[in-house]
Kinemage of the C-alpha trace (Angstrom):
@kinemage 1
@onewidth
@group {chain A} dominant
@subgroup {mainchain}
@vectorlist {calphas} color= white
{ca met a 1} P 0.000 0.000 0.000
{ca pro a 2} L 1.551 3.339 -1.026
{ca arg a 3} L 2.082 5.891 1.701
{ca lys a 4} L 0.763 9.412 1.436
{ca ile a 5} L 3.205 12.313 1.787
{ca ile a 6} L 1.869 14.618 4.479
{ca asp a 7} L 4.757 17.064 4.752
{ca gln a 8} L 8.015 17.638 2.946
{ca arg a 9} L 10.851 19.672 4.453
{ca pro a 10} L 14.572 19.336 5.086
{ca val a 11} L 15.389 17.460 8.297
{ca ser a 12} L 18.683 16.800 10.013
{ca ile a 13} L 20.403 13.447 10.150
{ca ala a 14} L 19.727 13.345 13.891
{ca glu a 15} L 15.988 13.821 13.303
{ca val a 16} L 16.017 10.984 10.747
{ca lys a 17} L 17.700 8.774 13.324
{ca thr a 18} L 15.021 9.588 15.898
{ca val a 19} L 12.173 8.821 13.480
{ca leu a 20} L 13.661 5.494 12.391
{ca glu a 21} L 14.496 4.441 15.958
{ca arg a 22} L 10.830 4.878 16.933
{ca arg a 23} L 9.832 2.124 14.516
{ca asn a 24} L 10.262 -1.547 15.262
{ca glu a 25} L 13.435 -2.692 13.503
{ca ala a 26} L 11.511 -5.590 11.945
{ca glu a 27} L 9.298 -3.020 10.169
{ca leu a 28} L 12.239 -1.296 8.493
{ca asp a 29} L 13.092 -2.197 4.925
{ca gln a 30} L 16.682 -2.578 3.764
{ca phe a 31} L 17.004 1.060 2.681
{ca gln a 32} L 15.643 2.296 6.020
{ca lys a 33} L 18.041 0.035 7.933
{ca arg a 34} L 20.989 1.415 5.966
{ca thr a 35} L 19.724 4.943 6.548
{ca leu a 36} L 19.445 4.292 10.295
{ca asp a 37} L 22.979 2.883 10.345
{ca tyr a 38} L 24.277 5.973 8.544
{ca ala a 39} L 22.334 8.342 10.814
{ca thr a 40} L 23.628 6.568 13.913
{ca lys a 41} L 27.224 6.910 12.746
{ca phe a 42} L 27.052 10.512 11.551
{ca ser a 43} L 24.565 12.396 13.712
{ca lys a 44} L 26.456 14.786 15.940
{ca ile a 45} L 23.683 15.582 18.453
{ca ser a 46} L 20.318 14.162 19.504
{ca gly a 47} L 17.250 14.559 17.296
{ca glu a 48} L 15.496 16.806 19.796
{ca glu a 49} L 18.555 19.015 20.169
{ca ala a 50} L 18.983 19.147 16.391
{ca leu a 51} L 15.394 20.314 15.894
{ca lys a 52} L 15.815 23.061 18.520
{ca leu a 53} L 19.133 24.119 17.003
{ca val a 54} L 17.709 24.323 13.468
{ca glu a 55} L 14.850 26.524 14.714
{ca lys a 56} L 17.256 28.709 16.711
{ca leu a 57} L 19.615 29.208 13.758
{ca met a 58} L 16.721 30.130 11.478
{ca ala a 59} L 15.311 32.630 13.984
{ca glu a 60} L 18.532 34.265 15.162
{ca phe a 61} L 20.444 34.395 11.884
{ca ser a 62} L 17.659 34.631 9.295
{ca ile a 63} L 18.892 31.640 7.335
{ca ser a 64} L 16.799 29.107 5.442
{ca arg a 65} L 15.783 25.761 6.909
{ca ser a 66} L 17.996 23.909 4.421
{ca glu a 67} L 21.031 26.015 5.390
{ca ala a 68} L 20.334 25.466 9.099
{ca val a 69} L 19.944 21.712 8.563
{ca gln a 70} L 23.263 21.527 6.705
{ca leu a 71} L 24.988 23.415 9.509
{ca val a 72} L 23.504 21.062 12.115
{ca asn a 73} L 24.412 17.978 10.077
{ca cys a 74} L 28.042 19.000 9.687
{ca met a 75} L 28.525 21.098 12.835
{ca pro a 76} L 31.370 23.175 11.360
{ca ser a 77} L 34.111 24.193 13.771
{ca ser a 78} L 35.456 27.333 12.092
{ca ile a 79} L 34.164 30.536 10.543
{ca glu a 80} L 35.527 29.464 7.158
{ca glu a 81} L 33.559 26.213 7.299
{ca cys a 82} L 30.384 28.095 8.286
{ca arg a 83} L 30.915 30.534 5.451
{ca ala a 84} L 31.139 27.629 2.972
{ca phe a 85} L 27.575 26.603 3.866
{ca leu a 86} L 26.200 30.131 3.690
{ca gln a 87} L 27.981 31.831 0.789
{ca tyr a 88} L 25.496 30.788 -1.884
{ca gly a 89} L 21.904 31.847 -2.249
{ca lys a 90} L 19.894 34.938 -2.884
{ca arg a 91} L 20.186 36.749 0.399
{ca lys a 92} L 22.382 39.182 2.238
{ca leu a 93} L 25.912 38.274 3.173
{ca ile a 94} L 26.542 37.255 6.740
{ca thr a 95} L 29.220 39.309 8.469
{ca thr a 96} L 32.202 37.799 10.240
{ca arg a 97} L 30.706 38.958 13.546
{ca glu a 98} L 27.456 37.105 12.790
{ca leu a 99} L 29.453 34.018 11.799
{ca glu a 100} L 31.311 34.185 15.118
{ca glu a 101} L 27.954 34.283 16.940
{ca leu a 102} L 26.640 31.410 14.816
{ca leu a 103} L 29.738 29.362 15.599
{ca lys a 104} L 29.265 30.124 19.308
{ca val a 105} L 25.704 28.729 19.143
{ca leu a 106} L 26.957 25.593 17.371
{ca asn a 107} L 29.743 25.126 19.924
{ca glu a 108} L 27.279 25.426 22.813
{ca ser a 109} L 25.155 22.660 21.284
{ca arg a 110} L 28.223 20.536 20.620
{ca glu a 111} L 29.235 20.713 24.277
{ca ala a 112} L 25.750 20.009 25.645
């Protein structure tokens, strides 16, 4: 039976992990099992923390959901790495000061 798509939006690797862990492993198909394995290995923070961090980055730095998700997935550790995720797109440039603040927010989540 085909499943109906209810919502479509970018989500972090940690959120994917949380969703797949909620299901009984016997219910997961091969692709979902591989996805769960990947998410387990590469998620940097918990799903709940990732969701909060994505929302915080969007609100405080006026970035898109997809940009915030990429930042949370990779958790860059330098201004140059942050800049690489944010240099493209049709919006204003983010100043070095704003990037320092963004990196501070990421570092706080990394330490939590």
